[in-house]
C-alpha positions, -999 to 999 in steps of 0.1 A, spaced: 0 0 0 12 35 -8 7 66 13 0 100 -3 15 119 26 34 116 59 28 88 83 23 108 115 -10 125 105 -24 92 92 -16 75 125 -33 104 144 -64 100 123 -64 62 129 -63 67 166 -92 92 165 -116 68 146 -150 63 163 -149 26 156 -118 22 178 -137 39 206 -164 13 202 -139 -13 210 -130 5 242 -166 1 253 -158 -36 255 -140 -28 288 -174 -26 304 -180 -63 297 -144 -72 305 -148 -59 341 -176 -84 346 -168 -113 323 -131 -118 328 -110 -148 319 -121 -170 349 -156 -159 356 -172 -190 340 -153 -215 361 -184 -222 382 -203 -233 350 -174 -253 336 -154 -268 365 -118 -274 356 -120 -257 323 -107 -222 314 -132 -202 294 -113 -174 276 -136 -144 269 -125 -118 244 -118 -140 214 -136 -140 180 -158 -169 193 -162 -188 225 -145 -222 224 -161 -250 245 -143 -283 246 -160 -311 229 -150 -346 219 -124 -343 192 -120 -305 195 -142 -275 203 -177 -262 197 -175 -226 187 -202 -200 196 -203 -164 185 -228 -136 178 -229 -102 160 -252 -73 160 -258 -51 129 -258 -14 134 -290 4 127 -274 28 102 -266 -1 79 -300 -17 83 -316 16 73 -293 24 44 -287 -11 29 -311 -36 45 -302 -65 21 -265 -61 27 -271 -58 64 -288 -92 64 -260 -106 43 -233 -92 67 -252 -107 97 -242 -141 84 -209 -131 68 -194 -116 100 -204 -147 120 -189 -173 96 -157 -151 96 -156 -153 134 -158 -191 133 -131 -193 105 -109 -169 125 -108 -195 153 -99 -223 130 -134 -237 127 -161 -245 102 -195 -228 106 -224 -252 113 -257 -231 116 -269 -196 125 -300 -181 143 -312 -146 142 -330 -121 164 -349 -96 143 -368 -66 157 -391 -55 129 -392 -17 129 -395 8 102 -376 -1 70 -374 -29 44 -375 -58 68 -381 -84 42 -349 -73 24 -329 -80 56 -342 -116 56 -335 -119 19 -299 -108 25 -295 -134 52 -309 -161 29 -284 -152 2 -255 -154 25 -268 -187 40 -269 -202 5 -235 -187 -5 -216 -200 25 -236 -232 29 -246 -224 65 -283 -228 72 -304 -204 92 -321 -228 116 -342 -205 138 -344 -174 158 -367 -148 172 -388 -122 154 -409 -94 170 -423 -60 162 -409 -28 177 -415 9 171 -387 29 155 -357 15 136 -352 -22 128 -325 -41 147 -307 -74 139 -286 -98 158 -272 -131 145 -255 -159 163 -235 -188 149 -223 -222 161 -194 -241 146 -168 -268 152 -130 -268 153 -106 -297 156 -77 -273 165 -79 -237 174 -65 -204 161 -67 -178 189 -61 -141 196 -44 -152 228 -17 -173 211 6 -148 194 42 -149 207 73 -127 202 92 -138 171 61 -148 151 56 -132 117 24 -113 111 6 -121 78 -24 -102 63 -47 -123 41 -73 -101 23 -95 -107 -7 -90 -77 -30 -115 -89 -56 -142 -64 -48 -151 -28 -42 -165 -5 -16 -203 -8 -12 -216 27 -6 -197 56 9 -187 38 42 -161 13 51 -176 -20 38 -153 -35 12 -174 -61 -5 -155 -90 -20 -183 -115 -13 -215 -109 -32 -200 -111 -67 -177 -141 -58 -190 -176 -67 -202 -197 -38 -176 -224 -43 -148 -197 -41 -162 -182 -9 -163 -216 7 -128 -225 -5 -114 -193 10 -131 -198 44 -118 -234 44 -82 -223 44 -83 -212 80 -94 -245 96 -70 -263 72 -41 -241 84 -51 -247 121 -54 -285 116 -20 -286 100 -4 -266 127 7 -238 103 -15 -211 119 -17 -207 157 -28 -171 163 -51 -149 144 -81 -126 142 -105 -115 115 -103 -78 105 -133 -60 121 -146 -25 119 -117 -15 142 -97 -17 110 -64 -35 104 -44 -17 131 -72 -18 156 -77 -56 150 -40 -61 154 -41 -41 186 -68 -64 200 -47 -95 192 -16 -83 209 -35 -71 239 -50 -105 243 -16 -122 238 3 -98 261 26 -89 232 36 -60 210 39 -57 172 52 -37 143 33 -34 110 47 -22 78 21 -4 57 42 -6 25 38 -44 26 1 -45 32 -21 -60 5 -44 -33 -9 -63 -24 -41 -44 -1 -64 -48 36 -58 -68 31 -26 -70 59 0 -48 47 29 -71 59 57 -102 43 41 -84 10 36 -69 8 70 -103 14 86 -123 -8 62 -142 -40 70 -131 -64 42 -156 -92 36 -126 -116 37 -97 -103 58 -76 -120 85 -45 -113 104 -25 -145 112 6 -148 133 28 -178 123 63 -192 129 88 -178 104 93 -212 89 56 -213 80 53 -180 61 57 -192 26 34 -222 31 6 -201 46 9 -174 19 8 -201 -8 -24 -216 6 -42 -183 5 -28 -175 -30 -43 -207 -43 -78 -196 -35 -74 -160 -49 -66 -142 -16 -37 -118 -13 -14 -127 16 18 -111 26 41 -109 57 35 -73 70 51 -73 104 64 -90 134 52 -98 170 75 -87 198 74 -82 236 71 -44 236 34 -41 245 32 -14 219 19 -13 183 44 5 160 34 15 124 62 19 99 62 31 63 95 33 44 118 54 67 90 67 90 78 51 123 51 62 147 35 46 178 -1 37 173 -8 25 209 10 18 242 -8 -11 259 13 -5 290 -3 29 294 -39 20 283 -57 -11 273 -82 -13 245 -109 -40 252 -97 -50 287 -94 -86 276 -58 -97 279 -34 -121 296 
């Protein structure tokens, strides 16, 4: 990715994004639902809150459970795509943990707006990813419509936000075969991609987990690439450096918009140096751009570099982001 100007003002703008502030709101949940608060329900088992999905031990691996809420602005502006994203974001959360999605349910509050279009978008994503919508809850409310979607999946071996270690290489794997949908930050590389290709791309994550090539990772959320990386190193108790010049990006893209985008297929994966070429080749084989873009270290800071410039994005020693960490 190329920058049009200096690095420091870009980093300042990244830190000021509203979406990053939304991640800080997670601290309210972290104060109540910390790492060990579930021990009474699952004796002898550590339940790690703060990852992309909850991982509950099951015979032969883990059951994965996650949920996403769609913001009202998206439901109002693009109801079909909001429904589609309700499924998309959930299957990404399962893949980010090294799992395969099994089924989803929804909670739909029917307010003003094109409610049927929301369901149609969910149905389209369900068909595209091969993940059935098996139930949910629907009711009528006054005002705007609201949507929540939950997913269950299975994993034989996990990828976790908590598993990054100093010395690992940071890879960014992003599908660039799309375009922005509307004026916001949704980079849509899904709805025009054939179903077989979408399923093949998602399957790479559990295949990497099962082969032991990928240990740590996270899907790129509305916190953007740097915010997502910050959540991963906070969880792992590490630091990191990311090199923007090496980041996969569409040609001519505005750097701020790309760094704060939600790509429909975008993951950060931390791997052993010996695994870099193998992991990149697996993503390349399914049409996903993948490149080493940084390193994990023990600094507890996130440093952003571009050519000869360097700036600190965040110091976790001074302030946390979500509050979920080691």
